[in-house]
C-alpha positions in Angstrom: 142.4 136.0 48.2 141.1 132.7 49.4 142.7 132.8 52.6 141.3 136.2 53.4 137.8 134.9 52.4 137.9 132.2 54.4 139.6 134.2 57.6 136.8 136.9 57.2 134.2 134.0 56.6 135.9 132.6 60.0 135.7 136.1 61.8 132.1 136.8 61.2 131.1 133.5 62.3 133.3 133.5 65.4 131.8 136.7 65.9 128.1 136.0 65.3 128.7 132.8 67.7 129.8 135.4 70.4 126.7 137.5 69.9 124.5 134.1 70.2 126.3 133.5 73.5 125.9 136.9 74.6 122.3 137.1 74.0 121.8 133.7 75.9 123.6 135.0 79.1 121.5 138.5 78.8 118.3 136.2 78.4 119.0 133.7 81.3 120.4 136.3 83.4 117.8 139.1 83.2 114.5 136.8 82.7 115.7 134.1 85.1 112.5 134.5 87.2 109.9 133.9 84.4 112.1 131.0 82.8 111.8 129.2 86.2 108.2 130.3 86.2 107.6 128.8 83.4 109.8 125.4 84.3 107.5 125.1 87.1 103.9 126.1 86.1 104.8 123.4 83.2 105.7 120.9 85.8 102.4 121.5 88.0 100.8 121.4 84.8 102.0 117.8 83.8 101.6 116.6 87.5 97.9 117.9 87.3 96.8 116.3 84.3 98.7 112.9 85.2 96.8 112.6 88.7 93.3 114.2 86.8 93.7 111.0 84.4 94.9 108.5 87.3 91.9 109.6 89.5 89.3 109.8 86.8 90.1 106.1 85.6 87.4 103.6 86.1 88.4 101.5 88.8 87.8 97.4 88.3 84.8 96.1 89.6 85.0 92.7 91.4 83.6 89.8 89.2 80.6 88.1 90.5 79.9 84.2 89.5 76.7 83.5 89.6 76.3 79.6 89.4 73.2 77.4 89.9 73.4 75.1 92.8 70.6 72.2 93.1 69.5 71.9 96.3 68.0 68.6 97.2 64.1 68.9 98.1 63.2 66.4 100.9 60.3 64.3 100.0 58.5 64.8 103.1 58.6 68.0 105.2 57.2 68.1 108.4 54.8 70.5 109.5 54.8 72.1 112.6 51.8 71.9 114.6 50.8 75.0 115.8 50.1 74.9 120.0 47.5 76.9 121.3 48.1 79.6 123.6 47.4 78.9 126.7 47.5 81.9 129.7 48.8 81.0 132.5 46.0 81.9 134.9 47.6 81.5 138.3 50.5 84.1 137.1 47.5 86.6 136.2 46.0 86.1 139.5 49.6 86.5 141.3 50.4 89.4 139.6 47.0 90.8 140.1 46.6 91.9 136.3 42.7 92.3 135.4 41.1 91.5 132.2 40.8 94.9 130.9 44.6 95.3 131.8 45.4 92.2 129.7 43.5 93.6 127.0 45.5 96.5 126.8 48.5 94.8 127.3 47.8 92.8 123.8 47.1 95.7 122.1 50.0 97.7 123.2 52.0 94.1 122.2 50.4 94.3 118.8 52.5 97.8 118.5 49.4 100.4 118.8 49.6 103.6 120.2 47.6 105.2 123.2 45.4 106.9 120.9 44.4 103.8 118.7 44.0 101.6 121.9 41.8 103.9 123.3 39.4 104.0 120.1 39.7 100.6 119.9 38.8 99.7 123.8 36.0 102.8 123.9 37.7 104.5 126.7 39.8 107.8 126.7 43.7 108.3 126.5 44.2 108.9 130.0 42.5 105.6 130.9 44.7 103.9 128.3 47.7 105.3 130.4 46.5 104.5 133.6 45.9 100.8 132.6 49.5 100.8 130.8 51.1 102.2 134.1 49.5 99.7 136.5 50.5 96.9 133.7 54.0 98.2 134.3 54.2 98.5 137.6 52.9 94.9 138.0 55.4 93.5 135.7 58.2 95.7 137.4 58.8 97.1 133.7 60.3 100.5 132.8 59.2 100.8 129.5 56.3 99.2 127.2 58.2 97.4 125.1 59.9 95.8 128.3 56.4 95.0 129.3 55.5 93.3 126.3 58.4 91.1 126.7 58.1 89.9 130.4 54.4 89.2 129.4 55.2 86.7 127.5 57.9 85.5 129.1 55.4 85.2 132.2 53.1 83.6 129.6 50.1 86.0 129.7 50.2 87.2 126.1 51.0 84.7 123.4 
């Protein structure tokens, strides 16, 4: 009798194992697209989490070491003596620049606009433009900034 019970139990166990294998095969064959989709989704989710953690991690900053360095102070500091500006009268006469044009040129060098120069000189803006164009012609410059540079080189303005 024990033998019959043992054989009957083994047969039932084999039958249950066979049914599990058949169910597994049915599951894999019938639902393979869903299983593969779930595996790919899990893979990309893990990759996204890993990249997100890696990219949002605070980056190490460079360490700045600040150290005081003593600088020797010279006992006697030479003070440059200012040299007074002397206009090159010969160059002014050679170029034919009038005193009014020199005044306009100095105001241009101070960075004033045409309107501001006109207000300070008590002339119209057109007169300032005329003087400026004559200065440009006499110095051979194309722009006001170039005229100022050339005038400084020629010793017309400080």
